[in-house]
C-alpha positions in Angstrom: -6.4 2.6 -2.0 -7.2 -1.2 -1.1 -10.3 -1.6 0.1 -10.3 -4.0 3.3 -13.6 -6.0 4.5 -15.8 -3.8 6.7 -17.2 -4.3 10.0 -20.6 -3.4 11.2 -20.2 0.2 13.1 -22.9 -1.5 15.6 -19.7 -3.8 16.8 -16.6 -1.0 16.7 -15.9 1.4 19.8 -16.8 5.3 19.8 -13.1 6.7 20.3 -12.3 10.4 19.9 -9.4 12.3 18.0 -8.7 15.7 17.6 -7.5 16.8 14.0 -6.3 20.5 12.8 -9.2 21.0 11.0 -7.3 21.1 7.5 -5.9 18.0 7.6 -9.9 16.8 8.5 -10.9 18.6 5.4 -8.7 17.4 3.4 -9.0 14.2 4.7 -12.6 14.5 3.3 -11.5 15.9 0.3 -9.8 13.0 -0.5 -12.2 10.1 0.8 -15.1 11.0 -1.6 -18.1 8.9 -1.4 -16.0 6.3 1.1 -16.5 9.1 4.0 -13.4 10.6 6.1 -13.6 8.3 9.5 -13.4 5.0 6.7 -10.5 6.3 4.6 -8.5 6.9 8.5 -9.8 3.7 9.4 -8.4 2.0 6.0 -5.2 3.8 7.0 -5.5 3.1 10.4 -5.2 -0.3 9.4 -2.6 -0.9 6.3 -0.2 1.1 9.3 -1.0 -1.7 11.6 -0.4 -4.4 9.3 3.1 -3.0 7.7 4.4 -2.4 11.4 3.2 -5.9 12.5 4.5 -7.6 8.7 1.5 -9.0 8.1 1.5 -6.4 5.1 1.9 -8.3 1.3 0.6 -5.9 -1.0 -1.4 -6.9 -4.0 -0.1 -4.9 -7.2 -1.0 -6.2 -10.5 1.4 -5.5 -13.9 -1.4 -2.5 -15.5 -0.5 -1.2 -11.5 3.1 0.1 -12.1 3.6 3.5 -13.7 7.1 3.2 -13.7 10.1 1.3 -12.8 14.3 2.4 -12.2 16.6 -0.4 -11.8 18.1 -0.7 -8.6 19.9 -3.4 -5.9 18.3 -5.1 -3.1 20.1 -4.0 -0.5 18.3 -7.0 1.8 16.2 -10.1 0.8 12.9 -8.7 -0.9 9.8 -10.0 -2.3 8.5 -9.2 -5.5 5.3 -7.2 -5.3 3.9 -9.2 -8.4 4.7 -12.3 -8.3 6.1 -13.2 -4.9 9.7 -13.8 -6.4 12.8 -13.4 -3.7 14.6 -11.3 -4.7 17.6 -11.7 -2.7 20.5 -8.7 -1.1 22.4 -7.8 -3.5 20.4 -9.1 -6.7 19.4 -6.7 -9.5 15.8 -5.5 -8.9 13.7 -3.0 -10.2 11.9 -0.5 -7.9 8.5 0.5 -9.4 6.4 3.2 -8.6 2.4 2.1 -8.7 -0.9 4.0 -9.5 -1.3 4.1 -5.2 1.8 6.2 -4.7 3.2 3.5 -3.6 7.2 2.1 -4.1 7.3 -1.7 -4.4 10.3 -4.3 -4.9 9.8 -6.1 -8.8 11.8 -8.7 -9.4 13.7 -8.0 -13.5 11.3 -10.2 -15.0 8.7 -9.7 -13.6 7.2 -7.1 -15.9 8.6 -9.3 -19.5 5.4 -10.0 -21.7 5.8 -13.9 -22.6 
């Protein structure tokens, strides 16, 4: 998960949320040194960015675990180069080390 700019906790509002104990325990386990509340904020910010259209993931070729050939069903943007992949164009669907599936242009992984 990408690190977001941190806001001082003194500038934050206190909000109460009820979570199942098993969910809270899993979040604590996944958060490591970050702390589960910071992890929840990261998850919520990622959701807000994705839903608002502001989300532009930044990946490097070393983040790609596997690819599969695919055909774009709508215009996409290559997660490595930003190149437009047009609807109907052959592309790669990549699985990242972060667990994301992202579109790649076919030539984006070729070595120069």
